[in-house]
C-alpha positions in Angstrom: -28.7 -12.4 -21.3 -29.4 -9.6 -23.8 -28.5 -10.7 -27.3 -28.2 -8.9 -30.6 -28.4 -11.1 -33.7 -26.8 -9.9 -36.9 -27.3 -11.3 -40.4 -28.1 -10.4 -43.9 -31.5 -8.7 -44.1 -32.7 -11.3 -46.7 -32.2 -13.9 -43.9 -34.7 -12.1 -41.6 -37.3 -15.0 -41.5 -34.7 -17.7 -40.9 -32.9 -15.7 -38.1 -36.3 -14.8 -36.6 -36.8 -18.5 -35.8 -33.3 -18.5 -34.1 -34.4 -15.5 -32.1 -37.5 -17.4 -30.9 -35.3 -20.3 -29.8 -33.1 -17.9 -27.8 -36.2 -16.4 -26.2 -37.5 -19.8 -25.3 -34.2 -20.4 -23.5 -34.9 -17.3 -21.4 -32.8 -14.7 -23.2 -33.8 -11.2 -24.4 -33.2 -10.2 -28.0 -32.3 -6.5 -28.6 -32.3 -6.7 -32.4 -35.6 -5.2 -33.7 -34.5 -5.4 -37.3 -35.9 -8.9 -37.3 -39.4 -7.5 -37.1 -39.0 -4.6 -39.6 -40.1 -4.2 -43.1 -37.4 -3.1 -45.5 -39.7 -0.6 -47.3 -41.6 1.1 -44.5 -40.4 4.6 -43.9 -42.5 7.6 -42.9 -44.1 9.6 -45.7 -41.9 12.5 -46.8 -38.7 11.3 -45.0 -35.8 11.1 -47.5 -34.3 7.6 -47.8 -30.9 8.8 -46.6 -32.4 10.2 -43.4 -34.4 7.0 -42.8 -31.3 4.8 -43.3 -29.3 7.1 -41.0 -31.9 6.7 -38.2 -32.0 2.9 -38.7 -28.2 2.6 -38.5 -28.2 4.6 -35.2 -31.0 2.4 -33.8 -29.1 -0.8 -34.7 -26.0 0.5 -33.0 -27.9 1.5 -29.9 -29.4 -2.0 -29.8 -25.9 -3.6 -30.1 -24.7 -1.3 -27.3 -27.6 -2.6 -25.0 -26.7 -6.2 -25.6 -24.4 -8.4 -23.6 -23.8 -10.8 -26.4 -23.5 -10.3 -30.2 -24.2 -13.3 -32.5 -23.4 -12.9 -36.2 -24.6 -15.3 -38.8 -22.1 -15.5 -41.7 -23.7 -18.2 -43.8 -24.9 -15.8 -46.5 -22.6 -13.0 -47.8 -23.9 -9.5 -47.2 -24.4 -7.1 -50.1 -24.3 -4.1 -47.9 -21.7 -5.2 -45.4 -24.0 -4.0 -42.6 -23.5 -7.1 -40.4 -19.7 -6.6 -40.7 -20.0 -3.0 -39.6 -22.2 -4.2 -36.7 -19.6 -6.8 -35.8 -16.8 -4.1 -35.8 -18.9 -2.0 -33.5 -19.6 -5.0 -31.2 -15.8 -5.7 -31.1 -15.1 -2.1 -30.2 -17.7 -2.3 -27.4 -16.1 -5.5 -26.0 -19.2 -7.6 -26.4 -19.2 -11.3 -26.1 -19.1 -12.3 -29.7 -20.2 -15.6 -31.4 -19.9 -16.4 -35.1 -22.3 -18.9 -36.6 -21.3 -20.4 -40.0 -18.1 -20.4 -42.1 -16.5 -17.0 -42.2 -15.4 -15.6 -45.5 -11.7 -16.2 -46.4 -9.3 -13.7 -44.9 -11.9 -12.2 -42.5 -9.3 -11.5 -39.8 -11.5 -9.5 -37.5 -13.9 -12.5 -37.2 -11.0 -14.3 -35.7 -11.4 -12.0 -32.7 -14.7 -13.6 -31.8 -15.0 -15.4 -28.5 -16.2 -18.6 -30.2 -17.1 -19.9 -33.6 -19.9 -22.4 -34.3 -20.5 -24.4 -37.5 -24.3 -24.2 -37.0 -27.0 -22.7 -34.9 -27.7 -26.1 -33.4 -24.1 -26.2 -32.2 -24.6 -22.7 -30.7 -27.8 -23.7 -28.9 -26.1 -26.7 -27.4 -23.3 -24.4 -26.1 -25.9 -22.0 -24.7 -27.7 -24.8 -22.9 -24.5 -25.7 -21.1 -22.9 -22.3 -20.7 -25.6 -19.6 -20.7 -28.4 -21.1 -18.7 -31.1 -18.7 -17.4 -32.7 -19.8 -14.1 -36.1 -21.2 -14.6 -35.3 -22.4 -18.1 -33.9 -25.7 -19.4 
């Protein structure tokens, strides 16, 4: 399955380890933000243009995915992962939420399933999203 993982950028290292576990299970991760540096933009490119291009890239990667996983354990300062979640909902992706959603986040109630932890999600994947040739 092709999966996009969404989280706060400051959680990049932690979520990258979750990405590796999903890959070990035989899945493909479409979210390249996990490998990006926040401050690398081409010389001479205005920040607004760079951010615009990055947003488009992220939405394209969500569009390519079959499944969208959003980690809500840390609040977002930019609301990026919530915009991504809205886009995934509009594209009718399979949506999983990991962590405790903020109070009154009515749109997260539209997710297909909620998990208290990544370990809980991984156990669910082992039983429900097996990839042939992988345990």
